[in-house]
C-alpha positions in Angstrom: 1.9 31.1 -10.2 1.7 27.5 -11.5 -1.6 26.3 -12.9 -0.7 22.6 -12.3 -2.0 20.7 -9.4 0.6 19.7 -6.7 1.8 16.1 -6.9 0.5 13.9 -4.2 0.0 10.2 -3.7 -3.1 10.9 -1.8 -4.8 12.7 -4.7 -3.1 11.5 -8.0 -5.5 10.0 -10.6 -4.6 7.2 -12.9 -1.4 6.4 -11.1 -0.3 3.4 -13.4 -0.5 5.6 -16.5 1.5 8.3 -14.8 4.2 5.8 -13.8 4.4 4.4 -17.3 4.9 8.0 -18.6 7.4 8.9 -16.0 9.9 6.0 -15.8 11.6 5.1 -19.0 10.9 1.4 -20.1 8.9 0.8 -17.0 7.0 -2.0 -18.9 10.4 -3.8 -19.4 11.1 -3.7 -15.7 7.8 -5.1 -14.7 8.0 -7.9 -17.4 11.5 -8.7 -16.2 10.2 -8.9 -12.6 7.6 -11.3 -13.7 10.2 -13.6 -15.5 12.6 -13.5 -12.4 9.8 -14.3 -10.0 9.4 -17.9 -11.6 12.8 -18.8 -10.2 12.0 -18.1 -6.6 8.2 -18.1 -5.6 7.1 -21.1 -3.7 3.3 -21.8 -3.0 3.7 -22.2 0.7 5.2 -18.7 1.2 4.3 -15.1 0.4 5.0 -12.8 -2.5 5.1 -9.2 -0.8 5.1 -5.8 -2.6 6.3 -2.9 -0.3 4.6 0.2 -1.8 2.4 -1.8 -4.1 0.3 1.3 -5.1 -2.7 0.1 -7.2 -1.5 -3.5 -7.0 -1.1 -3.8 -10.8 2.4 -5.5 -10.7 1.3 -7.8 -7.9 -1.6 -9.0 -10.0 0.5 -9.4 -13.0 3.1 -11.8 -11.5 2.1 -15.3 -12.2 1.8 -16.8 -8.7 -1.2 -18.8 -7.3 0.1 -18.6 -3.7 -0.5 -15.8 -1.2 0.3 -12.3 -2.2 0.4 -9.2 0.1 0.5 -5.6 -1.0 1.4 -2.9 1.4 1.1 0.8 0.8 0.7 3.9 3.0 -1.5 5.8 0.5 -5.4 5.1 0.8 -5.9 6.6 -2.6 -3.8 4.1 -4.5 -4.9 0.8 -3.0 -7.9 -0.9 -4.7 -11.0 -0.9 -2.7 -12.5 -4.1 -4.0 -10.6 -6.9 -5.7 -11.6 -10.1 -7.3 -8.2 -11.7 -6.7 -8.9 -14.0 -3.7 -5.2 -14.7 -3.1 -4.2 -11.0 -2.6 -4.3 -9.1 0.7 -4.0 -5.4 0.5 -2.8 -3.6 3.6 -2.8 0.1 4.2 0.0 0.6 6.5 3.4 2.5 7.1 6.0 -0.1 6.6 8.2 1.9 9.1 5.8 0.9 11.8 5.4 -2.8 11.1 7.4 -5.2 13.3 7.1 -8.3 11.1 6.2 -9.6 7.7 4.9 -13.1 6.8 7.4 -15.7 5.5 8.2 -14.8 2.0 10.0 -16.2 -1.0 10.0 -13.0 -2.8 9.6 -9.4 -1.7 9.5 -6.3 -3.9 10.2 -2.7 -3.3 9.7 -0.9 -6.6 10.6 2.8 -6.3 9.5 2.9 -2.7 12.5 3.3 -0.4 13.3 6.8 -2.0 10.2 8.0 -0.4 11.1 6.7 3.1 13.4 9.0 5.3 17.0 7.7 5.0 17.2 7.0 8.7 14.4 4.6 8.5 15.5 2.7 5.5 17.9 0.2 7.1 15.0 -0.9 9.5 12.7 -1.6 6.6 15.4 -3.6 4.7 16.2 -5.6 7.7 12.4 -6.3 8.1 12.3 -7.6 4.5 15.5 -9.6 5.0 14.3 -11.3 8.2 11.0 -12.3 6.6 12.6 -13.9 3.6 13.3 -17.6 3.6 16.8 -18.7 2.7 17.2 -18.6 -1.0 14.4 -16.1 -1.3 14.6 -13.1 -3.5 14.4 -9.4 -2.9 14.0 -7.0 -5.8 14.7 -3.3 -5.2 14.3 -0.5 -7.8 15.3 3.1 -7.1 16.0 6.3 -8.7 19.6 7.3 -8.0 22.0 10.2 -8.7 25.3 9.9 -10.3 28.4 10.9 -8.1 30.0 12.2 -11.3 28.6 15.6 -12.2 29.0 15.1 -15.8 26.9 11.8 -16.0 24.4 13.2 -13.6 23.8 16.3 -15.9 23.6 14.1 -19.0 21.3 11.6 -17.5 19.0 14.1 -15.8 18.6 16.2 -19.1 18.1 13.2 -21.2 15.4 12.2 -18.8 13.6 15.6 -19.1 13.7 15.0 -22.9 11.9 11.7 -22.4 9.3 13.3 -20.1 8.7 16.1 -22.5 7.1 13.6 -24.9 4.0 13.5 -22.6 4.3 16.4 -20.0 4.8 20.1 -20.5 7.9 21.8 -19.2 5.8 23.5 -16.5 4.4 20.1 -15.4 7.9 18.6 -15.2 9.4 21.4 -13.2 6.5 21.7 -10.9 6.6 18.0 -10.1 10.4 18.3 -9.5 9.6 21.1 -7.0 6.8 18.9 -5.2 9.1 15.9 -4.9 11.8 17.9 -3.0 9.9 17.3 0.3 8.7 13.7 -0.6 11.7 12.0 -2.2 15.4 11.6 -1.3 17.5 9.7 -3.7 20.9 8.1 -3.0 23.8 6.9 -5.3 23.8 3.3 -6.5 26.6 2.4 -4.0 24.8 4.1 -0.9 21.7 1.9 -1.7 24.0 -1.1 -2.0 25.6 -0.4 1.2 22.4 -0.2 2.9 21.2 -3.4 1.5 24.5 -5.1 2.6 24.1 -3.8 6.2 20.7 -5.5 6.2 22.2 -8.7 5.2 21.8 -8.8 1.5 25.3 -9.6 0.3 24.5 -11.5 -3.0 22.9 -9.2 -5.6 23.1 -8.1 -9.2 21.7 -5.1 -11.2 19.4 -6.4 -13.9 17.8 -3.2 -15.2 19.0 0.4 -15.7 17.8 3.3 -17.6 19.5 6.7 -17.0 19.3 7.1 -13.2 16.7 4.4 -12.6 18.1 1.1 -11.5 16.8 -2.3 -10.3 18.7 -5.0 -8.3 18.0 -8.7 -7.6 19.3 -9.9 -4.2 19.2 -13.5 -3.0 19.2 -14.3 0.8 
């Protein structure tokens, strides 16, 4: 029997440290998002982060306008915050019918935890709230349709995680994530984004099976 505690967003402690140790070069991704935001954010609109967790990235992005962070987990959202321009909302994005007008919206490793059948609705909600010329950044873990590359990337990723996690911790988390996360191929994610209306987009960050895309409405 495993001695590690089951992975859960509702109980995990020090989530930001966990993400930094779990996603290769995550700091470069967050820095890139900050840089990209300067091309799109407008003071009279919102910056929205879907699945904002602790709000660390939302706080880091240089923007004096209104920021909104949405997350389903009460454990992750900050209880008190000194940033007067940030609104944190505990909600299930699948049950929201509208979002405030935004010049940039983020979904950073969030869609993979939403049932596939609900993802198009969420993407359409994001698309509809963006002003013309607004940006949507989507980061997702993917799997490779070619079995060779999938095996190579997955095992190289396990080597990366062994720098900070035991083999037991790595495999126990993989088991726990079976019922929480469903990843798709890069093309499947692009197809969904296209169905929602996002036609113009480019990948700007990738490490093994982790990818981030910038779309412009």
